[in-house]
C-alpha positions as CSV (number, residue, x, y, z in Angstrom):
1,M,-6.9,-41.3,-17.4
2,A,-8.7,-37.9,-16.9
3,T,-6.4,-35.0,-16.0
4,A,-7.3,-32.3,-13.6
5,P,-9.3,-29.5,-15.0
6,A,-7.1,-26.6,-16.2
7,H,-9.0,-24.2,-13.8
8,L,-8.1,-26.2,-10.8
9,R,-4.5,-26.9,-11.3
10,D,-2.2,-25.7,-8.8
11,V,-1.3,-22.0,-9.4
12,A,1.6,-22.4,-7.1
13,A,3.4,-24.6,-9.8
14,T,3.1,-21.9,-12.4
15,D,5.4,-18.9,-12.9
16,G,2.6,-16.5,-12.3
17,G,1.6,-18.2,-9.0
18,R,5.3,-18.1,-7.6
19,F,5.6,-14.5,-8.6
20,A,2.4,-13.5,-6.9
21,A,3.4,-15.4,-3.7
22,V,6.8,-13.7,-3.6
23,A,5.5,-10.2,-4.4
24,A,2.8,-10.7,-1.8
25,A,5.3,-11.8,0.9
26,V,7.8,-8.9,0.0
27,T,5.1,-6.5,0.3
28,A,4.1,-7.6,3.9
29,L,7.7,-7.6,4.8
30,A,8.4,-4.2,3.5
31,A,5.2,-2.9,5.1
32,T,6.5,-4.4,8.5
33,L,9.8,-2.6,8.2
34,A,8.3,0.6,7.3
35,L,5.6,0.8,10.0
36,G,8.1,-0.5,12.6
37,V,10.9,2.3,11.6
38,G,8.1,4.8,11.4
39,V,6.7,4.1,14.7
40,L,10.2,4.5,16.3
41,T,10.8,7.8,14.4
42,P,9.7,10.6,16.8
43,P,7.4,13.2,15.3
44,R,9.1,16.8,14.9
45,G,6.2,18.7,13.5
46,G,2.5,18.7,13.4
47,V,-0.4,18.2,16.1
48,L,1.4,14.9,17.1
49,C,4.6,16.5,18.1
50,T,4.8,17.0,21.9
51,S,8.4,18.0,22.4
52,G,11.6,18.8,20.4
53,C,9.1,20.2,17.7
54,I,10.9,22.0,14.8
55,P,9.2,25.4,13.8
56,Y,8.7,26.9,10.7
57,P,10.8,27.2,8.2
58,Y,11.9,23.8,9.4
59,T,15.6,24.5,8.6
60,A,16.5,23.2,12.1
61,A,15.7,19.6,10.9
62,A,18.9,19.2,9.1
63,P,20.7,17.1,11.8
64,Y,17.7,14.6,11.9
65,V,16.3,14.4,8.4
66,A,18.4,11.5,7.2
67,A,17.5,9.2,10.2
68,D,13.9,10.5,10.2
69,S,13.7,9.2,6.2
70,V,14.8,5.7,6.8
71,W,11.4,4.3,6.9
72,I,10.8,5.7,3.5
73,Y,12.9,3.1,1.7
74,P,10.9,0.0,2.6
75,A,7.7,2.1,2.1
76,I,8.7,2.5,-1.6
77,V,9.2,-1.2,-1.8
78,M,5.9,-1.7,-0.2
79,V,3.9,0.3,-2.5
80,L,5.6,-1.0,-5.7
81,G,5.2,-4.5,-4.4
82,F,1.3,-4.1,-4.2
83,V,1.3,-3.0,-7.8
84,A,2.9,-6.5,-8.4
85,V,0.4,-8.1,-6.3
86,A,-2.6,-6.3,-8.0
87,A,-1.1,-7.2,-11.4
88,S,-1.0,-10.8,-10.1
89,L,-4.5,-10.9,-9.1
90,H,-5.5,-9.7,-12.6
91,G,-3.5,-12.2,-14.3
92,L,-4.8,-15.1,-12.0
93,A,-8.6,-13.7,-11.6
94,A,-11.6,-15.6,-12.9
95,P,-13.3,-13.8,-15.5
96,A,-16.1,-12.6,-13.1
97,R,-13.5,-10.8,-11.0
98,R,-11.3,-9.3,-13.8
99,A,-12.9,-6.0,-13.8
100,P,-12.2,-5.3,-10.1
101,A,-8.8,-6.8,-10.4
102,L,-8.1,-4.2,-13.4
103,G,-9.4,-1.4,-11.2
104,A,-7.0,-2.5,-8.2
105,L,-4.0,-2.5,-10.7
106,A,-4.9,0.8,-12.1
107,L,-5.5,2.4,-8.7
108,S,-2.4,0.9,-7.0
109,A,-0.3,2.1,-10.1
110,I,-1.8,5.7,-9.4
111,A,-1.0,5.6,-5.7
112,A,2.5,4.2,-6.3
113,A,3.1,7.2,-8.9
114,L,2.0,9.6,-6.2
115,L,4.0,8.1,-3.3
116,V,7.1,7.1,-5.1
117,G,7.4,10.6,-6.8
118,D,6.7,12.3,-3.4
119,Y,9.3,10.2,-1.5
120,G,11.8,10.4,-4.5
121,V,11.7,14.3,-4.3
122,H,12.1,14.1,-0.4
123,L,15.1,11.8,-0.7
124,M,16.8,13.5,-3.5
125,V,15.9,17.3,-3.1
126,V,14.8,17.9,0.5
127,V,17.3,15.6,2.4
128,P,20.3,17.0,0.6
129,S,19.1,20.8,0.7
130,L,18.6,20.5,4.4
131,A,22.0,18.7,5.0
132,K,23.8,21.7,2.7
133,G,21.9,24.6,4.6
134,E,19.5,25.3,1.8
135,G,16.5,24.3,3.8
136,A,14.6,27.6,3.4
137,D,14.4,26.7,-0.4
138,V,12.5,23.5,0.3
139,T,10.1,24.6,3.0
140,L,6.9,23.9,1.2
141,L,8.4,20.3,0.2
142,S,9.4,19.4,3.5
143,M,7.8,16.4,5.4
144,Y,8.0,18.5,8.6
145,N,5.6,20.9,7.0
146,P,2.0,19.8,8.2
147,H,0.5,21.9,5.4
148,G,3.2,21.0,2.7
149,V,3.4,19.2,-0.6
150,F,4.8,16.2,1.1
151,I,1.9,15.5,3.4
152,A,-0.7,16.4,0.6
153,L,0.7,13.9,-1.8
154,E,0.9,11.1,1.0
155,N,-2.8,12.0,1.7
156,A,-3.5,11.6,-2.1
157,G,-1.5,8.3,-2.5
158,Y,-2.8,6.6,0.6
159,F,-6.4,7.6,-0.1
160,T,-6.0,6.1,-3.6
161,L,-4.4,2.9,-2.1
162,G,-7.5,2.6,0.0
163,L,-9.5,2.7,-3.2
164,A,-7.3,0.2,-4.6
165,F,-7.9,-2.1,-1.6
166,L,-11.6,-1.9,-2.2
167,A,-11.2,-3.1,-5.7
168,A,-8.6,-5.7,-4.7
169,G,-11.1,-7.1,-1.9
170,M,-13.7,-7.5,-4.7
171,A,-11.2,-9.3,-6.9
172,I,-9.9,-11.8,-4.5
173,P,-11.6,-15.3,-4.4
174,G,-13.7,-15.7,-1.4
175,G,-13.6,-19.5,-1.2
176,G,-11.4,-20.8,1.8
177,R,-10.4,-19.4,4.9
178,L,-7.2,-17.6,3.5
179,G,-9.4,-16.1,0.7
180,R,-12.2,-14.8,3.1
181,A,-9.7,-13.3,5.4
182,A,-7.6,-11.6,2.8
183,R,-10.8,-10.2,1.0
184,W,-12.3,-8.9,4.1
185,T,-8.9,-7.4,5.3
186,F,-8.7,-5.3,2.2
187,L,-12.4,-4.3,2.2
188,A,-12.2,-3.2,5.6
189,A,-8.9,-1.3,5.2
190,G,-10.2,0.3,2.0
191,G,-13.4,1.6,3.6
192,L,-11.4,2.9,6.5
193,A,-8.9,4.6,4.5
194,V,-11.6,6.3,2.2
195,G,-14.0,7.1,4.7
196,G,-11.3,8.3,7.3
197,L,-10.5,11.2,4.8
198,A,-14.1,12.2,4.6
199,V,-14.5,12.1,8.5
200,L,-11.3,13.7,9.4
201,G,-11.6,16.3,6.6
202,L,-15.1,17.5,7.6
203,S,-14.1,17.4,11.3
204,F,-11.0,19.4,11.1
205,G,-11.2,21.3,7.8
206,T,-7.9,23.4,7.3
207,D,-6.7,22.1,10.6
208,L,-6.3,18.5,9.2
209,D,-2.8,18.8,9.7
210,V,-1.1,15.3,9.6
211,R,-4.1,13.6,11.2
212,Y,-5.1,11.7,8.0
213,E,-1.6,10.9,7.0
214,V,-0.8,9.1,10.2
215,F,-4.3,7.5,10.3
216,A,-4.0,6.3,6.7
217,I,-0.5,5.0,7.1
218,S,-1.5,3.1,10.2
219,V,-4.6,1.5,8.2
220,D,-2.8,0.9,5.0
221,Y,0.4,-0.6,6.4
222,L,-1.5,-3.0,8.7
223,A,-3.4,-4.1,5.8
224,L,-0.4,-4.7,3.7
225,I,1.1,-6.6,6.5
226,V,-1.8,-8.8,7.3
227,G,-3.4,-9.0,3.7
228,G,0.0,-9.5,2.1
229,A,0.8,-12.5,4.4
230,L,-2.7,-13.9,3.7
231,L,-2.3,-13.3,-0.2
232,A,1.2,-14.9,-0.1
233,G,-0.4,-18.1,1.4
234,L,-3.3,-17.8,-1.0
235,F,-1.0,-17.8,-3.9
236,A,1.5,-20.4,-2.6
237,T,-1.4,-22.9,-1.8
238,G,-2.6,-22.5,-5.5
239,R,-6.1,-21.6,-4.6
240,A,-6.3,-18.1,-6.2
241,R,-7.9,-19.4,-9.4
242,Q,-10.5,-22.0,-7.8
243,E,-13.5,-19.9,-9.0
244,A,-12.8,-20.1,-12.6
245,P,-15.6,-21.7,-14.6
246,A,-14.9,-25.1,-16.1
247,T,-14.4,-25.5,-19.8
248,P,-16.3,-28.0,-22.0
249,H,-13.1,-29.9,-22.3
250,D,-12.7,-29.9,-18.5
251,R,-16.2,-31.1,-17.9
252,E,-15.7,-34.0,-20.5
253,N,-12.7,-35.2,-18.5
254,R,-14.2,-35.3,-15.2
């Protein structure tokens, strides 16, 4: 009796397929938590702050910094989760899509390094420094400083994540509704995240402030919520490899 072609076997039945589905679901969940908590966290600096704004050197943020930083924890899980998703895409990709899948993996790893490093310094250096009355020493690193290192690294990280989305969109199989929806979600989000920096940078120049950071976070997090859920379904249903070419052995068994 002929067996099913290897390239069409259910990816969900493999360890790689299960890992990919879980990674995508965790990424979507973490993005949902990060965005939800972030939306509920009032801005205390930059152009979006309308009341209770903390002025330079931002030492008055000490009573708020711990609560204002809660969203960072799920954000770290989210960016690391997407690296795992990109690795899964590369591992399960058909030969024709392995180059963009590798690009998505490399770019997502760079973005994660930028963001996890940025967030790690904030949680382990800035938060305790402010809490212990040493806030003047970390003014340049403070997330309340719209021209500081924290915002700059976020801008670089979420811009790079946008590039990773473009590569991931080209790597995702386009067959089926889930595949098409996931593909266009990441392509659209990547285009917005990358193009947004050019548009906002040219429009505001040295007054960019937190405008791109807020825009990129909104786009990237929504893409990971929607795209992560779609990819979880794609991996779970075993359709992530359906474009792989058949081998001569497979054709003989049809």
